[in-house]
C-alpha positions as CSV (number, residue, x, y, z in Angstrom):
1,M,40.0,-138.7,-91.6
2,E,38.1,-135.4,-90.9
3,P,34.4,-135.4,-92.1
4,T,33.5,-133.4,-95.2
5,I,32.1,-130.0,-94.3
6,I,28.8,-129.0,-96.1
7,T,27.5,-125.5,-96.0
8,S,25.2,-125.3,-99.0
9,T,21.6,-126.6,-99.6
10,H,22.7,-127.4,-103.2
11,N,25.1,-130.1,-102.1
12,P,23.9,-133.5,-103.6
13,R,23.8,-135.2,-100.2
14,I,21.6,-132.4,-98.8
15,K,19.3,-132.7,-101.8
16,Q,19.1,-136.4,-101.1
17,L,18.3,-135.8,-97.5
18,R,15.5,-133.3,-98.4
19,L,14.0,-135.8,-100.9
20,L,13.9,-138.5,-98.2
21,Q,12.3,-136.2,-95.8
22,E,9.5,-135.2,-98.2
23,K,8.9,-138.2,-100.5
24,S,7.7,-141.6,-99.4
25,A,8.3,-143.0,-102.9
26,E,11.9,-141.8,-102.7
27,R,12.3,-143.5,-99.3
28,R,11.1,-146.8,-100.8
29,R,13.3,-146.4,-103.8
30,Q,16.4,-145.8,-101.8
31,G,15.5,-148.0,-98.9
32,L,16.5,-145.2,-96.5
33,F,14.6,-143.0,-94.0
34,V,15.4,-140.0,-91.8
35,V,15.9,-139.9,-88.1
36,E,16.6,-136.8,-86.1
37,G,18.1,-136.5,-82.6
38,R,20.4,-138.3,-80.3
39,R,17.6,-140.0,-78.3
40,E,15.7,-141.2,-81.3
41,L,18.9,-142.4,-83.1
42,G,20.0,-144.1,-80.0
43,H,16.8,-146.1,-79.9
44,C,17.1,-146.8,-83.6
45,K,20.7,-148.1,-83.2
46,A,19.8,-150.2,-80.1
47,A,17.0,-151.9,-82.2
48,G,19.6,-153.1,-84.7
49,Y,19.0,-150.7,-87.5
50,E,22.0,-149.9,-89.7
51,I,22.9,-146.2,-89.9
52,D,24.1,-145.2,-93.4
53,T,24.8,-141.5,-93.0
54,I,25.0,-138.9,-90.3
55,F,24.8,-135.1,-90.8
56,L,26.5,-133.6,-87.7
57,C,26.3,-130.0,-86.5
58,K,29.2,-130.1,-83.9
59,E,28.1,-126.9,-82.2
60,A,24.7,-128.4,-81.3
61,A,25.8,-132.0,-80.9
62,T,28.6,-131.6,-78.4
63,S,27.3,-128.6,-76.4
64,G,26.2,-128.9,-72.8
65,L,26.8,-131.9,-70.6
66,T,29.8,-134.3,-71.0
67,E,27.5,-137.2,-71.4
68,N,25.9,-135.5,-74.4
69,R,29.3,-135.4,-76.2
70,A,29.9,-139.1,-75.2
71,T,26.5,-140.1,-76.6
72,T,27.2,-138.3,-79.9
73,I,30.6,-140.0,-80.3
74,E,29.0,-143.4,-79.6
75,L,26.4,-142.8,-82.3
76,L,29.1,-142.0,-84.8
77,E,30.9,-145.3,-84.3
78,G,30.8,-147.6,-87.4
79,V,28.8,-145.1,-89.5
80,P,30.3,-145.2,-93.1
81,H,29.3,-141.6,-94.1
82,I,29.6,-138.7,-91.8
83,Y,29.2,-135.1,-92.9
84,E,29.7,-132.0,-90.8
85,V,27.1,-129.2,-91.5
86,S,27.2,-125.6,-90.5
87,E,24.8,-124.2,-87.9
88,A,23.0,-122.2,-90.6
89,L,22.5,-125.3,-92.8
90,Y,21.5,-127.4,-89.8
91,E,18.6,-125.0,-89.1
92,R,17.5,-125.6,-92.7
93,I,17.5,-129.4,-92.7
94,A,16.4,-130.1,-89.1
95,Y,12.6,-130.2,-88.4
96,R,13.2,-129.1,-84.8
97,G,15.9,-127.1,-83.3
98,S,16.0,-129.4,-80.3
99,T,17.4,-132.5,-82.1
100,E,20.9,-132.0,-80.7
101,G,22.7,-131.5,-83.9
102,V,22.2,-135.0,-85.4
103,V,20.3,-136.0,-88.5
104,A,20.8,-139.5,-89.9
105,L,19.9,-141.6,-92.9
106,V,19.0,-145.2,-91.8
107,K,18.5,-148.3,-93.8
108,M,14.9,-149.7,-93.9
109,R,14.1,-153.2,-92.7
110,D,11.5,-155.5,-94.2
111,T,9.9,-157.1,-91.1
112,R,7.0,-159.6,-91.6
113,L,4.4,-161.1,-89.4
114,D,6.2,-164.4,-89.3
115,D,9.3,-162.7,-87.9
116,L,7.4,-161.8,-84.7
117,S,8.5,-163.6,-81.6
118,L,5.6,-163.3,-79.1
119,R,5.5,-164.2,-75.5
120,R,2.7,-166.2,-73.9
121,N,-0.5,-164.2,-73.4
122,A,0.9,-161.5,-75.7
123,L,-0.8,-158.1,-76.1
124,V,-0.8,-156.5,-79.6
125,V,-2.5,-153.5,-81.0
126,V,-3.9,-153.5,-84.5
127,V,-4.8,-150.4,-86.4
128,E,-6.6,-150.5,-89.7
129,S,-6.0,-147.9,-92.4
130,V,-4.5,-145.3,-90.0
131,E,-4.3,-142.0,-91.8
132,K,-2.3,-139.6,-89.6
133,P,1.3,-140.4,-88.8
134,G,1.1,-138.4,-85.6
135,N,-1.7,-140.7,-84.3
136,L,0.3,-143.8,-85.1
137,G,3.4,-142.2,-83.4
138,A,1.3,-141.5,-80.3
139,I,-0.1,-145.1,-80.3
140,L,3.5,-146.4,-80.4
141,R,4.4,-144.3,-77.4
142,S,1.6,-145.8,-75.4
143,A,2.5,-149.2,-76.6
144,D,6.1,-148.8,-75.4
145,A,5.0,-147.5,-72.0
146,A,2.7,-150.5,-71.5
147,G,5.0,-153.2,-72.8
148,V,2.8,-154.1,-75.8
149,D,4.4,-156.9,-77.9
150,A,3.7,-155.4,-81.3
151,V,1.7,-152.8,-83.3
152,L,0.3,-154.3,-86.5
153,V,-0.7,-151.7,-89.1
154,C,-3.2,-153.1,-91.6
155,D,-3.7,-151.6,-95.0
156,P,-1.8,-148.4,-94.0
157,L,-2.6,-145.1,-95.5
158,T,0.6,-143.5,-94.1
159,D,4.2,-144.4,-94.7
160,L,5.6,-146.3,-91.7
161,Y,8.9,-144.4,-92.2
162,N,7.2,-141.0,-92.4
163,P,9.4,-138.5,-90.5
164,N,6.3,-137.2,-88.6
165,L,5.6,-140.7,-87.4
166,I,9.1,-141.2,-86.2
167,R,9.3,-137.8,-84.5
168,S,5.9,-138.2,-82.7
169,S,6.8,-141.7,-81.5
170,V,9.9,-140.2,-79.8
171,G,11.8,-143.5,-80.5
172,A,9.0,-145.9,-79.9
173,A,8.9,-146.6,-83.6
174,F,12.1,-148.6,-82.9
175,S,11.4,-150.0,-79.4
176,V,8.1,-151.6,-80.3
177,P,7.9,-154.0,-83.2
178,M,5.7,-152.4,-86.0
179,I,4.7,-154.4,-89.0
180,A,2.6,-153.5,-92.0
181,C,0.3,-156.1,-93.5
182,S,-3.1,-156.6,-95.0
183,S,-6.2,-157.2,-92.8
184,E,-6.6,-160.7,-94.2
185,E,-3.0,-161.6,-93.3
186,C,-3.3,-160.2,-89.8
187,I,-6.6,-162.0,-89.1
188,A,-5.1,-165.3,-90.2
189,F,-2.0,-164.7,-88.1
190,L,-4.1,-163.9,-85.0
191,Q,-6.5,-166.7,-85.4
192,T,-3.8,-169.3,-85.9
193,R,-2.2,-168.2,-82.6
194,K,-5.5,-168.3,-80.8
195,F,-5.7,-164.5,-80.0
196,S,-8.8,-163.0,-78.6
197,I,-9.7,-160.3,-81.2
198,L,-11.4,-157.3,-79.6
199,T,-12.7,-154.8,-82.0
200,A,-13.4,-151.2,-80.9
201,Q,-16.8,-150.2,-82.3
202,L,-20.1,-148.6,-81.3
203,Q,-22.4,-151.2,-82.7
204,D,-23.3,-154.4,-80.9
205,S,-20.6,-153.9,-78.3
206,K,-20.1,-153.8,-74.5
207,P,-18.0,-151.7,-72.3
208,Y,-14.3,-152.4,-72.7
209,Y,-13.8,-153.0,-68.9
210,D,-16.3,-155.8,-69.0
211,T,-14.2,-157.8,-71.4
212,C,-11.3,-160.1,-70.4
213,M,-7.9,-159.1,-71.8
214,T,-5.6,-161.3,-69.7
215,G,-4.9,-164.0,-72.4
216,S,-3.4,-163.4,-75.8
217,T,-5.3,-160.3,-76.9
218,A,-5.4,-158.1,-80.0
219,L,-7.0,-154.7,-79.6
220,V,-8.2,-153.6,-83.0
221,L,-9.1,-150.0,-83.9
222,G,-10.2,-148.4,-87.1
223,T,-10.2,-144.8,-88.5
224,E,-12.0,-142.1,-86.6
225,S,-14.2,-141.3,-89.7
226,T,-15.4,-144.7,-90.7
227,G,-14.3,-147.2,-88.0
228,L,-13.4,-150.7,-88.8
229,T,-14.3,-152.6,-92.0
230,D,-16.7,-155.6,-92.0
231,I,-13.8,-158.1,-92.2
232,W,-12.7,-157.2,-88.7
233,R,-16.2,-157.0,-87.3
234,Q,-16.9,-160.6,-88.5
235,A,-13.5,-161.9,-87.3
236,A,-13.9,-160.4,-83.8
237,T,-14.1,-162.5,-80.7
238,A,-15.9,-159.6,-79.0
239,H,-16.9,-156.1,-79.8
240,I,-16.0,-153.4,-77.2
241,R,-16.6,-149.7,-76.8
242,I,-15.5,-146.9,-74.6
243,P,-18.7,-145.4,-73.0
244,M,-19.1,-141.7,-74.0
245,Q,-20.8,-139.2,-71.6
246,G,-20.7,-136.2,-73.9
247,R,-22.3,-135.2,-77.1
248,L,-19.6,-136.6,-79.4
249,D,-19.6,-140.3,-80.3
250,S,-15.8,-140.9,-80.8
251,L,-12.4,-140.2,-79.4
252,N,-9.1,-139.6,-81.2
253,V,-7.8,-143.1,-82.2
254,A,-4.6,-142.6,-80.2
255,V,-6.5,-141.7,-77.1
256,S,-8.8,-144.7,-77.5
257,A,-5.9,-147.0,-78.0
258,S,-4.2,-145.8,-74.8
259,I,-7.4,-146.3,-72.8
260,L,-7.7,-149.9,-74.1
261,I,-4.0,-150.7,-73.7
262,F,-3.9,-149.7,-70.1
263,E,-7.1,-151.5,-69.3
264,A,-5.3,-154.6,-70.5
265,V,-2.4,-153.8,-68.3
266,R,-4.6,-153.2,-65.3
267,Q,-6.3,-156.5,-65.7
268,R,-3.0,-158.3,-66.0
269,L,-1.6,-156.7,-62.9
270,T,-4.7,-157.5,-60.8
271,T,-5.2,-161.2,-61.8
C-alpha cells in the first residue's frame, strides 16, 4: 500500500510531530521522541529501539548514491506508520536540511541502573544536573569514541530525549548506554560494584594524570556554574582537577569530560 501523502502543517500527524519536537511533557505523555536523519535513525534501530512512525521526503531520502536509497529502504522495513511529505513541508518539520529526508517518531525505553551489563574494569562517566542538551550530546560522542561503558545522568535538568541532545550526539545517544537516576542511587550502585569514584573539582584535588584510572572507574562531573554537590565530594575515592594555565578557572563540561575520558583510555593502553 502506498504511504499517505501529507502536504499541510495542519495535518494531525504533523501537529503531533511538532509537539513532540517542542514539549518534553508531551514526549513523556506519549512515550515517543523524534529522531532525524538516516545515520541517527540507523544507530537508533541498531540499538533495538522500536520505530513507530516515519515521515519520508522521497526527493531527499532517495537522492544521490545507490547505497543511500538502500539504507532508506532498510530503515522503512517493519515500521507500522509511514507518511510521505512534500519537500516544502519537510523543510518546515526538519531541524536541518541535511537529514536526508527522514524524520521518525521512536518509542522511549525505560532503562535502569540494574539493567546495565558492565565489563570488568568498566569506565563510566557520571554527570550531575547537566543543563545543556548540547553538552550532554558532546559528552556522549566522546564516550562512544573512547568505548565508555555508560553515561549516567544524575538529577538531570534536561530531557534525555531532547531533540537537541539527540542531534548533537550524532547517534551516540543510542550507541552508548545512557541512564537517568538520582545521585544517591548512582553512588550506591558504584560503591556496591567497587568503582573508584573520581570527582572533578578544584578544591582539595590533584592533577587528573596523577590518578590511576585503570580499574573500574567513574569520572564524575558537575555543572560549570556550581560544580558538584557535597554528596559526590563525600563519596569520592579521589578528587581530581585539570590544571588551568590561563585566567579562567573552568572548562566547558563536555571538554573536561573528553580530557578525562581519554586520559583513562591512555592509561589503559599503556599498562
